[in-house]
N, C-alpha and C positions, 0 to 999 in steps of 0.2 A: 626808251627801253620798255619792252612790253612784258608784263607779268602774266603768265598763264593762269587763268581762273579755272576752278573746278566746274565742270559742267554737270548737269543733272543726269547725264547719260552714264556716268561711272557707277558700277554696281557696288553695293556695300560688301565688305569682306567679313567672313565669319572665321574666327580663329578656332580651329578644331583641336589644337594641342592641349589646352587645359581640360577640355571635355574628355579627351582620351586618357589623360592622367587620372582624372576622377574615376572614370569607369574601370581603369586598371586597378586602382586601390579597392574599389568595391568588389571586383572579381577576386582579388587576393584575399580579402576579408571573408568572403563566402567560402572559398576553398579551405582556408585555415579553420574556420569554425565548423565546417561540416566534417572534417577529419576528427575533431575532438569528440563529436557525438558518437562516432563509430568506435573510438578507442575506449569509451567508458562502458560499453556493453560487455558483460561477462558471459562467456559460454561455458556452462558447467555440465558435466555428465555425472548424474547422481549414481552412487553405487547401488547395486541390487542385492537382494537377499534370497537365499534358497530355503532357509529354515522358517518355520511358522511356530508360533506359540499356541498351545492348545487353549481352548476357551475354558476348560475345566480348571486350569491352574490359576488363571487371572480373574479377579473379580470384575464385575461389570463396572464401567466407568460412570461417573456422575454425569448426567445430561442436563445442562443448564440452557434453557431457552430464553432469549431476550426478545421481547416484542417491540413493536414500533412505538407503543405508548409508554415505554419505560418499565413495564411490568416484567416479572421474571417467572419462570417455572422450573422446578427441580424434579427430574424424573416424572414429569407429568403433573405434579401438584402445583397449582398456581399460587404465586406470592406477589403481593402488591408493591412492596417497597424494598429498598436496599437493606434496611435493618432486619426485616423478616428473612431476606435471603441469607444474611450473615448467620442468623440463628439456625436456619435449616441446614446450611452447609456445615456448620460446626457439628451438629448432631450426625449428619451423614458421613462426614470425614472421620469422626471418632469410630465409626463402625468399620472403616477400611484399614487394612494394614498400611503403615506409613510409607514403606518403600514401594508399594504397588498402587498407591492412590493415583487415579487418573481422572481427568475431567474433559468433557467435550462441550464446547460452547456452540450453540446453534442460534446465531443472531439473524434477525430479519435484515434484509438488504437495506431497509430504510431506517433501521435502529440507529440511535446516536452512538457515536464513537465512545463517548463518556460512559454509556451503559456497559459496553463491552469491557472497557478498561476497569470499571468498578468491579465487575465479576472477576477479572484477572487479579486485581489487587486482593480481593477477599480470598481467592484460592491460594495466592502466594503467602498470605498471612497465616493460612491454615497448614502450610507446608506441602501443598499439592503443586509439584513442579511440572508434572507431565500434563500439559494442557494442549488440546487440539481445537481448532476452529473448523466446524463442519461447513462444507460448501455443497451446492447443488450441481450435479453434472448436467451439462447441456448438450 
């Protein structure tokens, strides 16, 4: 009886079915995850206004500048620390009517987030709820 032996001339086989299964799972994962990104975006149309308030009726808002070094300035006057800012804003806010008190924060692009949050906390403690953050148009 003769047993056939494998010869070196037979080519090795590559099974492609597991590779196809893995690629299919990866494609399904990419398709599902990309649809979630699109669904989380909100498209909003903001309402417009035709009326304008006159400058004579409304007092000028407080302008608070926040520098890169953590220094502050209120209406052009330089203040070095947070306690000085609190004292100056207390005096300035007392001169404004409470229902019309407004503030604009002009922070440098490299200013720390904590500096801006500190200004917002001081304004909130003084009862100034109408706070805007100024940006530069490009």
